[in-house]
C-alpha positions, 0 to 999 in steps of 0.5 A: 225259703221260697216266696211269691213273685209278680210281674207288672208293667208300669205305664209310660214311655217306655213301659218298664216291665219288672218282677216284684216280690209279694208286698212290694210298694212299687207293685201297688203303684204299677196297678197290681201285677200278674202272679208269676209263681213261687220261687226260691229267689228273685233271679229264678223269678226273673228267668221265668218272667223273661220267657214271655217278657224278654225285656223284664228287669228286677224291681230295685226296691225288691233287689235291695230288700233281698240283700 
């Protein structure tokens, strides 16, 4: 089943760039996000995000929800 995924960068030093799933609470804390697209998994969304943002990581909350 596919889901909608977003990219967001949290402010700070260093800025943390993360991929979030739709409805993630951390996404709202980061000030919203940029829509990446619809993917079958968080890993596929991360691969797409890393094309433009090589230091991007998976949101820990989203990763724990998908297990």
